[in-house]
N, C-alpha and C positions, 0 to 999 in steps of 0.2 A: 388477542389484538398484534401482539409482537410480530409473530409467523405473518398475518396477513398483509402489513404494513412494509412486511422486505416484501411479501411476494410481489404485492401489485405496485411495489418503488421499484423493482428489476423488470417486470415484466412493462413499464410507461417507459422506463430508461432505453430497455431494447427497442424499444419502438418511436420512440421520439426520442433520441437522446439530445441531451443537454450541451447548447454552445460552448466553447469556451470560454469566450468572452461576454458571457452574464452576466448579468444584473447583479445577481448572488456572490459571486463569488470576484464581480467586481468591488464589491463590498467588504470583503472580507479583506482584501487587498489595499482599499482604502483605509481601513481601519487597523492595519497591521504597521501601517504606513505611517498615520497618525499618531499611534502610539510611541513607536520608536524614536519620532522626531523632536518629542514631547517629556519624551520619560528617561533615555538613553544618557546619562552624565556620566557614564564611565565605572560609575561605583558598582562591586556584585551584588548589593543590594537592590538597585534601582535596575538591577537589570532581571532579577529575579520579580519584580514590582512591575515590569513593563511586560515579561511573560504573562503572569499572573493575572493580569486586565486583558491582555489582547487574545488569551484563550477563554478567561471565566468570562468575562463580559457576555459575547455571544451564545456560548455555554448556557449558562445562566437565563438571558432572555428568550430563550427555544422553551427553559425549562416553564419560567414562568405563563408564555404566552400558553402551551402545554396544559399548566394547571388551570388558568382562565376558562378557557375552552372545556375543557371537563368540568368545570363547576356549571356551563351552562347546557354541555351536551356532550355526549362520551362521541356521537358520529364525526360531530364539527374537530374534537381530541385526536381522532382516530385520521380524520383528511389531512390535519395538522403535522402529526406523525409522518404519513406516507409524504406531505409535499417536501418536507425536511429530508427522508432519508432518498429522494428524488436528485436532489442538490448535494447531495455528499456520499453517494454510493451508487456503483454501478461499472460495466465494463469499457462501457461507451466513451468513457472521458480518454482512457488510453489506447485503446483494440484499433481503432483505426492507424494509429500508426504500425501496430504490427502487421495490422492486416495487409497494408500498402508495402510494406517490407518481404512478408511472406510473399507476395503476388510476384513482386520483381525476382525476388530468387527463384522460384517455379518458371517463371519466363527466361531463365537467364543472363540475366540482366546483375550480375554483381554491382554497377555500377551505380545503377539508380539505387539497390537496396543500400548501399553504403551513403548515397545522398539523403533517403529519407530517413535514415538510424542517427547522421551527422544532423538532423533538421530535429529531431525528435530529443538526444541526449542534448545538441548545441555544443559539439566537441569534434576534433576533425577524425574521421576513421579510414580515410583514402588510402590508408595505406594496410589497414589490417587483412589477412588471410581470410579467406572464404569460413573456415575455420573458428577463428575468432570472432568472426562478422557473426557467425549463427549462436554463439555465446553470448557476445555481447545482448544481441536479441531476447535468447531466450532470459538472462540474469535479468534484463530490466523488463520485462514482460511480467514473469513472477512476481517480483518485488511491486513494479507499478499492479498487479492482482492483490497483492498483498493488502497495500496501501487505501486502494482504493474499494478494497470489497471487505475481505477479510477481517484487516484491522475494524475499520468501521462496525461491521459487524457484530462483533466482540464487545468494543465499548458501547452500542448502542444497546446491547441486552444487559450488559452490568446496569448501567446509568438506567434504565427502562425498569428493572427488577425493582430498582432500589424506588421508584416513585418520579423520576426526573424525566419521562418522556425520552424524545429523542436526542436530548441533550449532548449522550454521549458521541453519538455520530458527528455533530459541529463538533464538543470538544476534542475527539482524536484527529480529525480533517485539519480543525486550524494547529494544531500541535505539528503535525506532519508539514506541514504550509509552513511556519515558522523556522521551523529546520531547515530548510532549504532556503527559504526569504533572508534570515538574518545573518548570511554567511557573509564573510569578507568582499569587498568589495575595491574597484581599484582606485573610489574616494577615500578611502580611508573608513568608512560605515559599514555595520554599526559596531560600536567601540566590543572589545573584546570580552568584556565582561557582558555583554549583550551577548553575543555570540556562543560563549559558553552556556549562559542560560537557557536557551534556546536547543543546546544541543543536547545536553545532560537533561534537562525537562522531556523531551524526546523519548532519549534512551530507556527513562523509566516511564513513561508510557505506552511505549513499545515492548515493553519487554515481554508482559505476558500473550499480548493476542499474536506477538511473532510466534512465539510457543507453540499456540494454538494454531494457528498456519502450518507451521511444521507439521505437527501432528497430524493434521486432515491430511496433508501429503503423504505422511508415511500410512494411514493410514490406507487410502484408495491406490496407490503406489507399492512399490519393493520396501516394506515395514522394516524388516532386518536392516535392509541395505542404509533406509532413509535415518532411522534412528541413533544404528551407529557412527554416518560421517556427523550429524546434527551433535551426538554427547563429544567426538573425542575429536572432529576436526573443523569444528565450523569458526575458530580463526585464520584460518586457512583461507576463506573462503571472502570473507569481509568482513569488518568490524562488526561492533555490536548484535545486533538482531538482526541485519541484514544477511550477516555470515549463517545464523540458526536458518534461515528460511532457505539461502543459498542450497546450504548442505544437504537439507532435507530434500529438496527438486532432486539434486544431483544425484542421490542416493534412492529416490522413489523413479527415479527415469533410468538408472545406471547411464550417465552422460559424464564426462569432465565438464566441470566449470570451474575448475582452476584456471590462473593463468597456465600456460605450455610449460611443461615440465623440462629441466635441463636435462637432453639426450643422452648427455655423459653421465650419469646418474641412473641408478638401477631401482627402479621403485617395487617398494615392496607391495605383497598382497595385499590388498582391500586400501592400498593409499588412493584420495579419488584421484591424485593426477594421473593414473593409471587405468582409470575408465574410458571407453569408447569417447572417442571426437566426437563431438557436435555435427550431426549432418541434417538434409533438409527437414527428414521425417521426424525427428526431435520437435519439431516445433507443433508437427499436428499433437505429437505426445503431449507437450505444454498445455495447449488448450483443452483435448481431455482430459488431462489430472486436474486442473484449475477447475474445470464444468463437475465433476466429480467430487471434488473437494467441496462446491456449493450445494450439491444435494446431498451430502452427506449431514454436514450443518443443518441444513433448512430440516431434513426428516429426523434428526435429535429435536432441532425447534420445536417441529410439532406433534413429538410427543410429547413432549414436557409442556406444551400447551394442552392438549387433550386431557393429560394427568391432571394438568389444576381443574380441568371440570369434571 
């Protein structure tokens, strides 16, 4: 059932992508805001309670609805599973940014590409050279694919195997959202305790999914380079799980995703900074890598489903 739910949700999301300002995501934003305002008292224990409620309540509600529907009809439970995956899983929640930037670069309009990237990341990228612009696009596209597709798949499968239906998808997406939303703001909110709770919890939640994503990229890409980069140089790419995903991507595609190396320093053989500079063709390679990884995990899930029968 899980395999077919994922497949149908992915097909639906490709045919009719969910709008960014949809009711479900708006409800999640409202819920997290209400929890923060009512429970953020500045203490570490309060931060963890707030995070647990903000993430746990939506996931629990989804599981309860799944159990209730299953009691009446397995078909209704399946439809509910597809619906939840539809709003939590999919490429189209971020791929339009990638497509717009790629089209601008293919037309030679670097200024428009920088404008689109700035709108996506909400940072100033006007001074980035073309190679660094491409690097940023590759990095953020791969991380978005991990957070919107592979990470969701991993948590969904784990919770589904435990009998919790699609609760894992909601749990993962909620934890990821809070890791971004509960950061320091100019008005001094949220408290440091809440920021730390959201960041640490996300690091724990994403630990295994990030490594599953990295493994998938290694299998469908340059395996030896990806694994070596992931195991030895992940911290050079980014902190935590992001570094694992980016290191595996860099090795799998044989492309530099670390910051521009110092020209006065001679790079050693195998150093990730000595890999080829990002080129426009690498954007197509990223798309191929991600889709091959999707096919890989879907095939494995299909085999597991067949084995159960």
